[in-house]
C-alpha positions in Angstrom: 168.1 305.3 66.4 169.6 304.3 69.8 170.7 300.8 70.5 170.9 299.8 74.2 171.6 296.5 75.9 169.0 295.5 78.5 169.3 292.7 81.1 166.4 290.3 80.7 165.4 287.9 83.6 163.8 284.7 82.6 162.7 281.8 84.9 162.9 278.3 83.6 162.3 275.2 85.8 162.6 277.3 89.0 166.0 278.6 88.0 166.7 282.3 87.4 168.5 282.9 84.1 169.9 286.2 83.2 170.5 287.0 79.5 171.3 290.1 77.6 169.0 291.3 74.8 169.3 294.1 72.3 166.5 296.8 72.4 166.3 299.4 69.6 164.7 302.7 70.4 163.5 304.9 67.5 164.3 308.5 67.9 162.2 310.9 65.9 164.1 313.8 64.4 161.9 316.6 63.5 163.1 319.5 61.4 162.3 322.9 63.0 160.0 324.8 60.7 160.7 328.5 60.7 157.9 330.9 61.5 155.8 332.4 58.7 157.4 335.8 59.3 160.9 334.3 58.9 160.0 332.5 55.7 158.5 335.7 54.3 161.6 337.6 55.2 163.8 335.0 53.5 161.6 335.3 50.3 161.9 339.1 50.4 165.7 338.9 50.9 165.9 336.4 48.0 163.8 338.7 45.8 166.2 341.7 46.6 169.2 339.5 45.7 167.6 338.4 42.5 166.8 342.0 41.5 170.4 343.0 42.3 171.7 340.2 40.2 169.4 341.3 37.3 170.7 344.9 37.5 174.3 343.8 37.6 173.9 341.4 34.6 172.1 344.0 32.6 174.8 346.6 33.3 177.4 344.0 32.4 175.6 343.2 29.1 175.3 346.9 28.3 179.0 347.4 28.9 179.8 344.5 26.6 177.9 346.0 23.8 179.8 349.3 24.2 182.6 349.7 21.7 185.4 352.2 21.4 185.9 353.9 18.1 188.6 352.7 15.8 190.0 356.2 15.6 190.6 356.4 19.3 188.4 359.5 19.6 185.0 358.0 19.8 184.7 357.5 23.6 184.7 359.9 26.5 184.5 359.2 30.2 182.8 361.7 32.5 183.1 361.4 36.3 181.3 363.7 38.7 181.8 363.6 42.4 179.3 364.5 45.2 180.3 368.2 45.2 179.7 368.5 41.5 183.3 368.5 40.3 183.8 366.8 36.9 186.6 364.8 35.3 186.5 364.2 31.6 188.9 362.2 29.3 188.9 360.9 25.8 192.2 359.2 26.1 191.6 355.7 24.6 194.0 353.8 26.8 192.4 355.4 29.9 188.9 354.7 28.6 189.9 351.1 27.9 191.5 350.6 31.3 188.4 352.0 33.0 186.1 349.8 31.0 188.1 346.7 31.9 188.1 347.6 35.6 184.3 348.1 35.5 183.9 344.7 33.7 186.1 343.0 36.3 184.3 344.6 39.2 180.9 343.7 37.7 181.9 340.1 37.2 183.0 339.9 40.9 179.8 341.4 42.1 177.7 339.1 40.0 179.6 336.1 41.4 179.1 337.3 45.0 175.4 337.7 44.5 175.1 334.3 42.8 176.8 332.7 45.8 174.3 334.4 48.2 171.3 333.1 46.3 170.5 329.8 48.1 167.3 328.0 48.8 
């Protein structure tokens, strides 16, 4: 809304009188509606983020149910690179450290995705 002052001339008994009056102008604010294509793209992006969030939380849940053996020999980690080389260890402290790092990374990624999911 815009408020402006406007000079008003009024004649009374042959005399010109000038006075000031307040005139209010209503300004219409219209929200721009995105095109259908942009809205559909936003829904598709949101769907992809939701799917990513589901996969991350499922992986995190699976990792939480994973337990190391009490004897220290019950878990083994295998890593394979792109060229097919493998690394294998059953060292419990190493396995525990790797699991903690994976949990930490998953928690960060879940948080990042949750922050991106906006309506």
